[in-house]
CHARMM internal coordinates of N, CA and C (Angstrom, degrees):
IC EDIT
DIST 1 N 1 CA 1.4408
DIST 1 CA 1 C 1.5104
ANGL 1 N 1 CA 1 C 107.85
DIST 1 C 2 N 1.3218
ANGL 1 CA 1 C 2 N 115.46
DIHE 1 N 1 CA 1 C 2 N 134.91
DIST 2 N 2 CA 1.4550
ANGL 1 C 2 N 2 CA 122.32
DIHE 1 CA 1 C 2 N 2 CA 178.16
DIST 2 CA 2 C 1.5116
ANGL 2 N 2 CA 2 C 108.41
DIHE 1 C 2 N 2 CA 2 C -157.26
DIST 2 C 3 N 1.3231
ANGL 2 CA 2 C 3 N 115.13
DIHE 2 N 2 CA 2 C 3 N 172.91
DIST 3 N 3 CA 1.4552
ANGL 2 C 3 N 3 CA 119.07
DIHE 2 CA 2 C 3 N 3 CA 176.43
DIST 3 CA 3 C 1.5239
ANGL 3 N 3 CA 3 C 108.87
DIHE 2 C 3 N 3 CA 3 C -84.09
DIST 3 C 4 N 1.3319
ANGL 3 CA 3 C 4 N 114.70
DIHE 3 N 3 CA 3 C 4 N 162.07
DIST 4 N 4 CA 1.4564
ANGL 3 C 4 N 4 CA 120.44
DIHE 3 CA 3 C 4 N 4 CA -175.01
DIST 4 CA 4 C 1.5240
ANGL 4 N 4 CA 4 C 113.78
DIHE 3 C 4 N 4 CA 4 C -61.88
DIST 4 C 5 N 1.3088
ANGL 4 CA 4 C 5 N 117.56
DIHE 4 N 4 CA 4 C 5 N -16.17
DIST 5 N 5 CA 1.4472
ANGL 4 C 5 N 5 CA 121.63
DIHE 4 CA 4 C 5 N 5 CA 176.54
DIST 5 CA 5 C 1.5390
ANGL 5 N 5 CA 5 C 110.79
DIHE 4 C 5 N 5 CA 5 C -60.19
DIST 5 C 6 N 1.3159
ANGL 5 CA 5 C 6 N 117.31
DIHE 5 N 5 CA 5 C 6 N -23.75
DIST 6 N 6 CA 1.4559
ANGL 5 C 6 N 6 CA 121.26
DIHE 5 CA 5 C 6 N 6 CA -173.36
DIST 6 CA 6 C 1.5278
ANGL 6 N 6 CA 6 C 115.54
DIHE 5 C 6 N 6 CA 6 C -105.19
DIST 6 C 7 N 1.3108
ANGL 6 CA 6 C 7 N 118.08
DIHE 6 N 6 CA 6 C 7 N 14.10
DIST 7 N 7 CA 1.4734
ANGL 6 C 7 N 7 CA 122.06
DIHE 6 CA 6 C 7 N 7 CA 179.26
DIST 7 CA 7 C 1.5242
ANGL 7 N 7 CA 7 C 110.11
DIHE 6 C 7 N 7 CA 7 C -58.59
DIST 7 C 8 N 1.3215
ANGL 7 CA 7 C 8 N 117.47
DIHE 7 N 7 CA 7 C 8 N -52.08
DIST 8 N 8 CA 1.4706
ANGL 7 C 8 N 8 CA 120.45
DIHE 7 CA 7 C 8 N 8 CA -176.62
DIST 8 CA 8 C 1.5304
ANGL 8 N 8 CA 8 C 110.33
DIHE 7 C 8 N 8 CA 8 C -63.46
DIST 8 C 9 N 1.3106
ANGL 8 CA 8 C 9 N 116.94
DIHE 8 N 8 CA 8 C 9 N -40.80
DIST 9 N 9 CA 1.4714
ANGL 8 C 9 N 9 CA 120.01
DIHE 8 CA 8 C 9 N 9 CA 179.11
DIST 9 CA 9 C 1.5243
ANGL 9 N 9 CA 9 C 110.67
DIHE 8 C 9 N 9 CA 9 C -64.73
DIST 9 C 10 N 1.2965
ANGL 9 CA 9 C 10 N 118.23
DIHE 9 N 9 CA 9 C 10 N -39.93
DIST 10 N 10 CA 1.4666
ANGL 9 C 10 N 10 CA 121.57
DIHE 9 CA 9 C 10 N 10 CA 178.19
DIST 10 CA 10 C 1.5262
ANGL 10 N 10 CA 10 C 110.46
DIHE 9 C 10 N 10 CA 10 C -65.80
DIST 10 C 11 N 1.3236
ANGL 10 CA 10 C 11 N 117.74
DIHE 10 N 10 CA 10 C 11 N -39.94
DIST 11 N 11 CA 1.4655
ANGL 10 C 11 N 11 CA 121.48
DIHE 10 CA 10 C 11 N 11 CA 177.37
DIST 11 CA 11 C 1.5377
ANGL 11 N 11 CA 11 C 109.97
DIHE 10 C 11 N 11 CA 11 C -62.74
DIST 11 C 12 N 1.3189
ANGL 11 CA 11 C 12 N 116.19
DIHE 11 N 11 CA 11 C 12 N -45.05
DIST 12 N 12 CA 1.4709
ANGL 11 C 12 N 12 CA 120.16
DIHE 11 CA 11 C 12 N 12 CA -179.08
DIST 12 CA 12 C 1.5245
ANGL 12 N 12 CA 12 C 111.27
DIHE 11 C 12 N 12 CA 12 C -64.51
DIST 12 C 13 N 1.3136
ANGL 12 CA 12 C 13 N 116.76
DIHE 12 N 12 CA 12 C 13 N -42.32
DIST 13 N 13 CA 1.4678
ANGL 12 C 13 N 13 CA 121.26
DIHE 12 CA 12 C 13 N 13 CA 179.87
DIST 13 CA 13 C 1.5431
ANGL 13 N 13 CA 13 C 110.35
DIHE 12 C 13 N 13 CA 13 C -65.16
DIST 13 C 14 N 1.3303
ANGL 13 CA 13 C 14 N 116.80
DIHE 13 N 13 CA 13 C 14 N -42.22
DIST 14 N 14 CA 1.4597
ANGL 13 C 14 N 14 CA 120.58
DIHE 13 CA 13 C 14 N 14 CA 178.83
DIST 14 CA 14 C 1.5267
ANGL 14 N 14 CA 14 C 110.17
DIHE 13 C 14 N 14 CA 14 C -62.38
DIST 14 C 15 N 1.3230
ANGL 14 CA 14 C 15 N 117.14
DIHE 14 N 14 CA 14 C 15 N -42.49
DIST 15 N 15 CA 1.4712
ANGL 14 C 15 N 15 CA 120.98
DIHE 14 CA 14 C 15 N 15 CA 179.85
DIST 15 CA 15 C 1.5272
ANGL 15 N 15 CA 15 C 110.10
DIHE 14 C 15 N 15 CA 15 C -65.72
DIST 15 C 16 N 1.3257
ANGL 15 CA 15 C 16 N 117.07
DIHE 15 N 15 CA 15 C 16 N -42.30
DIST 16 N 16 CA 1.4546
ANGL 15 C 16 N 16 CA 121.13
DIHE 15 CA 15 C 16 N 16 CA -179.17
DIST 16 CA 16 C 1.5395
ANGL 16 N 16 CA 16 C 112.00
DIHE 15 C 16 N 16 CA 16 C -63.74
DIST 16 C 17 N 1.3202
ANGL 16 CA 16 C 17 N 115.62
DIHE 16 N 16 CA 16 C 17 N -34.55
DIST 17 N 17 CA 1.4583
ANGL 16 C 17 N 17 CA 119.94
DIHE 16 CA 16 C 17 N 17 CA -179.07
DIST 17 CA 17 C 1.5211
ANGL 17 N 17 CA 17 C 113.14
DIHE 16 C 17 N 17 CA 17 C -89.77
DIST 17 C 18 N 1.3322
ANGL 17 CA 17 C 18 N 117.03
DIHE 17 N 17 CA 17 C 18 N -11.82
DIST 18 N 18 CA 1.4555
ANGL 17 C 18 N 18 CA 120.39
DIHE 17 CA 17 C 18 N 18 CA -176.94
DIST 18 CA 18 C 1.5087
ANGL 18 N 18 CA 18 C 112.30
DIHE 17 C 18 N 18 CA 18 C 68.07
DIST 18 C 19 N 1.3082
ANGL 18 CA 18 C 19 N 116.13
DIHE 18 N 18 CA 18 C 19 N 33.61
DIST 19 N 19 CA 1.4586
ANGL 18 C 19 N 19 CA 121.71
DIHE 18 CA 18 C 19 N 19 CA -175.87
DIST 19 CA 19 C 1.5258
ANGL 19 N 19 CA 19 C 108.54
DIHE 18 C 19 N 19 CA 19 C -142.01
DIST 19 C 20 N 1.3129
ANGL 19 CA 19 C 20 N 117.19
DIHE 19 N 19 CA 19 C 20 N 132.84
DIST 20 N 20 CA 1.4543
ANGL 19 C 20 N 20 CA 121.59
DIHE 19 CA 19 C 20 N 20 CA -177.49
DIST 20 CA 20 C 1.5339
ANGL 20 N 20 CA 20 C 109.66
DIHE 19 C 20 N 20 CA 20 C -113.44
DIST 20 C 21 N 1.3186
ANGL 20 CA 20 C 21 N 116.68
DIHE 20 N 20 CA 20 C 21 N 85.61
DIST 21 N 21 CA 1.4625
ANGL 20 C 21 N 21 CA 119.92
DIHE 20 CA 20 C 21 N 21 CA -176.95
DIST 21 CA 21 C 1.5290
ANGL 21 N 21 CA 21 C 111.58
DIHE 20 C 21 N 21 CA 21 C -74.03
DIST 21 C 22 N 1.3150
ANGL 21 CA 21 C 22 N 114.77
DIHE 21 N 21 CA 21 C 22 N 162.07
DIST 22 N 22 CA 1.4678
ANGL 21 C 22 N 22 CA 119.61
DIHE 21 CA 21 C 22 N 22 CA 171.36
DIST 22 CA 22 C 1.5018
ANGL 22 N 22 CA 22 C 108.94
DIHE 21 C 22 N 22 CA 22 C -64.67
DIST 22 C 23 N 1.3315
ANGL 22 CA 22 C 23 N 116.71
DIHE 22 N 22 CA 22 C 23 N 137.52
DIST 23 N 23 CA 1.4579
ANGL 22 C 23 N 23 CA 121.93
DIHE 22 CA 22 C 23 N 23 CA -178.73
DIST 23 CA 23 C 1.5052
ANGL 23 N 23 CA 23 C 110.83
DIHE 22 C 23 N 23 CA 23 C -138.43
DIST 23 C 24 N 1.3143
ANGL 23 CA 23 C 24 N 114.83
DIHE 23 N 23 CA 23 C 24 N 139.24
DIST 24 N 24 CA 1.4598
ANGL 23 C 24 N 24 CA 120.85
DIHE 23 CA 23 C 24 N 24 CA 175.03
DIST 24 CA 24 C 1.5357
ANGL 24 N 24 CA 24 C 106.14
DIHE 23 C 24 N 24 CA 24 C -130.16
DIST 24 C 25 N 1.3232
ANGL 24 CA 24 C 25 N 115.41
DIHE 24 N 24 CA 24 C 25 N 130.67
DIST 25 N 25 CA 1.4599
ANGL 24 C 25 N 25 CA 120.19
DIHE 24 CA 24 C 25 N 25 CA -179.19
DIST 25 CA 25 C 1.5344
ANGL 25 N 25 CA 25 C 109.67
DIHE 24 C 25 N 25 CA 25 C -118.70
DIST 25 C 26 N 1.3036
ANGL 25 CA 25 C 26 N 114.92
DIHE 25 N 25 CA 25 C 26 N 139.11
DIST 26 N 26 CA 1.4483
ANGL 25 C 26 N 26 CA 122.58
DIHE 25 CA 25 C 26 N 26 CA 176.78
DIST 26 CA 26 C 1.5352
ANGL 26 N 26 CA 26 C 108.88
DIHE 25 C 26 N 26 CA 26 C -113.66
DIST 26 C 27 N 1.3181
ANGL 26 CA 26 C 27 N 118.14
DIHE 26 N 26 CA 26 C 27 N 160.63
DIST 27 N 27 CA 1.4602
ANGL 26 C 27 N 27 CA 120.15
DIHE 26 CA 26 C 27 N 27 CA -177.65
DIST 27 CA 27 C 1.5353
ANGL 27 N 27 CA 27 C 112.44
DIHE 26 C 27 N 27 CA 27 C -58.91
DIST 27 C 28 N 1.3124
ANGL 27 CA 27 C 28 N 113.71
DIHE 27 N 27 CA 27 C 28 N 144.34
DIST 28 N 28 CA 1.4613
ANGL 27 C 28 N 28 CA 122.75
DIHE 27 CA 27 C 28 N 28 CA 177.69
DIST 28 CA 28 C 1.5225
ANGL 28 N 28 CA 28 C 108.10
DIHE 27 C 28 N 28 CA 28 C -99.04
DIST 28 C 29 N 1.2796
ANGL 28 CA 28 C 29 N 122.78
DIHE 28 N 28 CA 28 C 29 N 149.02
DIST 29 N 29 CA 1.4621
ANGL 28 C 29 N 29 CA 128.52
DIHE 28 CA 28 C 29 N 29 CA 1.55
DIST 29 CA 29 C 1.5223
ANGL 29 N 29 CA 29 C 112.32
DIHE 28 C 29 N 29 CA 29 C -87.65
DIST 29 C 30 N 1.3064
ANGL 29 CA 29 C 30 N 114.97
DIHE 29 N 29 CA 29 C 30 N 169.48
DIST 30 N 30 CA 1.4616
ANGL 29 C 30 N 30 CA 122.85
DIHE 29 CA 29 C 30 N 30 CA 179.41
DIST 30 CA 30 C 1.5176
ANGL 30 N 30 CA 30 C 112.11
DIHE 29 C 30 N 30 CA 30 C -106.57
DIST 30 C 31 N 1.3297
ANGL 30 CA 30 C 31 N 116.82
DIHE 30 N 30 CA 30 C 31 N -46.41
DIST 31 N 31 CA 1.4552
ANGL 30 C 31 N 31 CA 121.34
DIHE 30 CA 30 C 31 N 31 CA -165.52
DIST 31 CA 31 C 1.5479
ANGL 31 N 31 CA 31 C 114.87
DIHE 30 C 31 N 31 CA 31 C -59.39
DIST 31 C 32 N 1.3149
ANGL 31 CA 31 C 32 N 118.63
DIHE 31 N 31 CA 31 C 32 N -27.20
DIST 32 N 32 CA 1.4621
ANGL 31 C 32 N 32 CA 118.77
DIHE 31 CA 31 C 32 N 32 CA -177.30
DIST 32 CA 32 C 1.5321
ANGL 32 N 32 CA 32 C 113.46
DIHE 31 C 32 N 32 CA 32 C -100.72
DIST 32 C 33 N 1.3146
ANGL 32 CA 32 C 33 N 116.02
DIHE 32 N 32 CA 32 C 33 N 15.71
DIST 33 N 33 CA 1.4766
ANGL 32 C 33 N 33 CA 120.81
DIHE 32 CA 32 C 33 N 33 CA -179.52
DIST 33 CA 33 C 1.5410
ANGL 33 N 33 CA 33 C 109.93
DIHE 32 C 33 N 33 CA 33 C -80.20
DIST 33 C 34 N 1.3023
ANGL 33 CA 33 C 34 N 114.51
DIHE 33 N 33 CA 33 C 34 N 146.60
DIST 34 N 34 CA 1.4734
ANGL 33 C 34 N 34 CA 119.94
DIHE 33 CA 33 C 34 N 34 CA 173.36
DIST 34 CA 34 C 1.5289
ANGL 34 N 34 CA 34 C 108.47
DIHE 33 C 34 N 34 CA 34 C -77.41
DIST 34 C 35 N 1.3173
ANGL 34 CA 34 C 35 N 114.62
DIHE 34 N 34 CA 34 C 35 N 167.51
DIST 35 N 35 CA 1.4808
ANGL 34 C 35 N 35 CA 119.00
DIHE 34 CA 34 C 35 N 35 CA 177.46
DIST 35 CA 35 C 1.5220
ANGL 35 N 35 CA 35 C 109.79
DIHE 34 C 35 N 35 CA 35 C -58.80
DIST 35 C 36 N 1.3170
ANGL 35 CA 35 C 36 N 117.73
DIHE 35 N 35 CA 35 C 36 N -41.57
DIST 36 N 36 CA 1.4691
ANGL 35 C 36 N 36 CA 120.76
DIHE 35 CA 35 C 36 N 36 CA -178.91
DIST 36 CA 36 C 1.5319
ANGL 36 N 36 CA 36 C 111.41
DIHE 35 C 36 N 36 CA 36 C -65.23
DIST 36 C 37 N 1.3314
ANGL 36 CA 36 C 37 N 116.45
DIHE 36 N 36 CA 36 C 37 N -38.76
DIST 37 N 37 CA 1.4571
ANGL 36 C 37 N 37 CA 120.34
DIHE 36 CA 36 C 37 N 37 CA 177.66
DIST 37 CA 37 C 1.5312
ANGL 37 N 37 CA 37 C 111.13
DIHE 36 C 37 N 37 CA 37 C -66.49
DIST 37 C 38 N 1.3308
ANGL 37 CA 37 C 38 N 115.71
DIHE 37 N 37 CA 37 C 38 N -40.03
DIST 38 N 38 CA 1.4785
ANGL 37 C 38 N 38 CA 119.05
DIHE 37 CA 37 C 38 N 38 CA 177.72
DIST 38 CA 38 C 1.5195
ANGL 38 N 38 CA 38 C 111.16
DIHE 37 C 38 N 38 CA 38 C -64.51
DIST 38 C 39 N 1.3204
ANGL 38 CA 38 C 39 N 116.00
DIHE 38 N 38 CA 38 C 39 N -40.70
DIST 39 N 39 CA 1.4681
ANGL 38 C 39 N 39 CA 119.55
DIHE 38 CA 38 C 39 N 39 CA 177.62
DIST 39 CA 39 C 1.5310
ANGL 39 N 39 CA 39 C 110.48
DIHE 38 C 39 N 39 CA 39 C -62.96
DIST 39 C 40 N 1.3077
ANGL 39 CA 39 C 40 N 118.07
DIHE 39 N 39 CA 39 C 40 N -38.01
DIST 40 N 40 CA 1.4574
ANGL 39 C 40 N 40 CA 121.51
DIHE 39 CA 39 C 40 N 40 CA 178.94
DIST 40 CA 40 C 1.5230
ANGL 40 N 40 CA 40 C 110.61
DIHE 39 C 40 N 40 CA 40 C -67.23
DIST 40 C 41 N 1.3517
ANGL 40 CA 40 C 41 N 117.53
DIHE 40 N 40 CA 40 C 41 N -40.56
DIST 41 N 41 CA 1.4722
ANGL 40 C 41 N 41 CA 120.65
DIHE 40 CA 40 C 41 N 41 CA 176.27
DIST 41 CA 41 C 1.5277
ANGL 41 N 41 CA 41 C 110.11
DIHE 40 C 41 N 41 CA 41 C -61.28
DIST 41 C 42 N 1.3123
ANGL 41 CA 41 C 42 N 116.46
DIHE 41 N 41 CA 41 C 42 N -44.59
DIST 42 N 42 CA 1.4677
ANGL 41 C 42 N 42 CA 120.88
DIHE 41 CA 41 C 42 N 42 CA 179.19
DIST 42 CA 42 C 1.5143
ANGL 42 N 42 CA 42 C 111.83
DIHE 41 C 42 N 42 CA 42 C -62.74
DIST 42 C 43 N 1.3282
ANGL 42 CA 42 C 43 N 115.98
DIHE 42 N 42 CA 42 C 43 N -45.05
DIST 43 N 43 CA 1.4631
ANGL 42 C 43 N 43 CA 119.87
DIHE 42 CA 42 C 43 N 43 CA 178.56
DIST 43 CA 43 C 1.5447
ANGL 43 N 43 CA 43 C 111.48
DIHE 42 C 43 N 43 CA 43 C -60.46
DIST 43 C 44 N 1.3198
ANGL 43 CA 43 C 44 N 115.53
DIHE 43 N 43 CA 43 C 44 N -39.40
DIST 44 N 44 CA 1.4640
ANGL 43 C 44 N 44 CA 119.46
DIHE 43 CA 43 C 44 N 44 CA -179.18
DIST 44 CA 44 C 1.5199
ANGL 44 N 44 CA 44 C 112.40
DIHE 43 C 44 N 44 CA 44 C -70.52
DIST 44 C 45 N 1.3240
ANGL 44 CA 44 C 45 N 117.15
DIHE 44 N 44 CA 44 C 45 N -27.31
DIST 45 N 45 CA 1.4756
ANGL 44 C 45 N 45 CA 121.34
DIHE 44 CA 44 C 45 N 45 CA -174.73
DIST 45 CA 45 C 1.5142
ANGL 45 N 45 CA 45 C 113.86
DIHE 44 C 45 N 45 CA 45 C -97.55
DIST 45 C 46 N 1.3151
ANGL 45 CA 45 C 46 N 119.08
DIHE 45 N 45 CA 45 C 46 N -15.49
DIST 46 N 46 CA 1.4638
ANGL 45 C 46 N 46 CA 121.01
DIHE 45 CA 45 C 46 N 46 CA -169.37
DIST 46 CA 46 C 1.5239
ANGL 46 N 46 CA 46 C 113.21
DIHE 45 C 46 N 46 CA 46 C -59.04
DIST 46 C 47 N 1.3030
ANGL 46 CA 46 C 47 N 118.57
DIHE 46 N 46 CA 46 C 47 N -42.98
DIST 47 N 47 CA 1.4734
ANGL 46 C 47 N 47 CA 119.73
DIHE 46 CA 46 C 47 N 47 CA -179.45
DIST 47 CA 47 C 1.5359
ANGL 47 N 47 CA 47 C 111.43
DIHE 46 C 47 N 47 CA 47 C -62.67
DIST 47 C 48 N 1.3083
ANGL 47 CA 47 C 48 N 116.07
DIHE 47 N 47 CA 47 C 48 N -41.64
DIST 48 N 48 CA 1.4692
ANGL 47 C 48 N 48 CA 119.86
DIHE 47 CA 47 C 48 N 48 CA 178.60
DIST 48 CA 48 C 1.5269
ANGL 48 N 48 CA 48 C 110.79
DIHE 47 C 48 N 48 CA 48 C -66.70
DIST 48 C 49 N 1.3164
ANGL 48 CA 48 C 49 N 117.91
DIHE 48 N 48 CA 48 C 49 N -36.69
DIST 49 N 49 CA 1.4725
ANGL 48 C 49 N 49 CA 121.36
DIHE 48 CA 48 C 49 N 49 CA 179.04
DIST 49 CA 49 C 1.5143
ANGL 49 N 49 CA 49 C 109.35
DIHE 48 C 49 N 49 CA 49 C -66.71
DIST 49 C 50 N 1.3110
ANGL 49 CA 49 C 50 N 118.09
DIHE 49 N 49 CA 49 C 50 N -47.11
DIST 50 N 50 CA 1.4721
ANGL 49 C 50 N 50 CA 121.14
DIHE 49 CA 49 C 50 N 50 CA -179.81
DIST 50 CA 50 C 1.5077
ANGL 50 N 50 CA 50 C 109.24
DIHE 49 C 50 N 50 CA 50 C -60.98
DIST 50 C 51 N 1.3274
ANGL 50 CA 50 C 51 N 118.37
DIHE 50 N 50 CA 50 C 51 N -43.67
DIST 51 N 51 CA 1.4556
ANGL 50 C 51 N 51 CA 122.34
DIHE 50 CA 50 C 51 N 51 CA 178.15
DIST 51 CA 51 C 1.5358
ANGL 51 N 51 CA 51 C 111.29
DIHE 50 C 51 N 51 CA 51 C -59.85
DIST 51 C 52 N 1.3284
ANGL 51 CA 51 C 52 N 116.39
DIHE 51 N 51 CA 51 C 52 N -41.57
DIST 52 N 52 CA 1.4549
ANGL 51 C 52 N 52 CA 120.68
DIHE 51 CA 51 C 52 N 52 CA -178.49
DIST 52 CA 52 C 1.5256
ANGL 52 N 52 CA 52 C 112.14
DIHE 51 C 52 N 52 CA 52 C -65.78
DIST 52 C 53 N 1.3134
ANGL 52 CA 52 C 53 N 116.86
DIHE 52 N 52 CA 52 C 53 N -36.37
DIST 53 N 53 CA 1.4764
ANGL 52 C 53 N 53 CA 117.98
DIHE 52 CA 52 C 53 N 53 CA -177.09
DIST 53 CA 53 C 1.5211
ANGL 53 N 53 CA 53 C 113.96
DIHE 52 C 53 N 53 CA 53 C -89.01
DIST 53 C 54 N 1.3351
ANGL 53 CA 53 C 54 N 115.81
DIHE 53 N 53 CA 53 C 54 N -10.40
DIST 54 N 54 CA 1.4728
ANGL 53 C 54 N 54 CA 118.61
DIHE 53 CA 53 C 54 N 54 CA -179.94
DIST 54 CA 54 C 1.5264
ANGL 54 N 54 CA 54 C 114.08
DIHE 53 C 54 N 54 CA 54 C -110.76
DIST 54 C 55 N 1.3254
ANGL 54 CA 54 C 55 N 116.22
DIHE 54 N 54 CA 54 C 55 N -4.95
DIST 55 N 55 CA 1.4667
ANGL 54 C 55 N 55 CA 119.41
DIHE 54 CA 54 C 55 N 55 CA -178.30
DIST 55 CA 55 C 1.5162
ANGL 55 N 55 CA 55 C 111.22
DIHE 54 C 55 N 55 CA 55 C -77.94
END
COOR INIT
IC SEED 1 N 1 CA 1 C
IC BUILD
């Protein structure tokens, strides 16, 4: 899991390693989010995260 700022970096790393891991991206930026905003990001992503780790 990472913010959308890192999509290209994750693609490049996956290609370099020859491995395509499950990935979930949330909106960027992260560091200036309030606790409530972080909770909302987590709530919005949780189903996709569970699906990624159980598929």
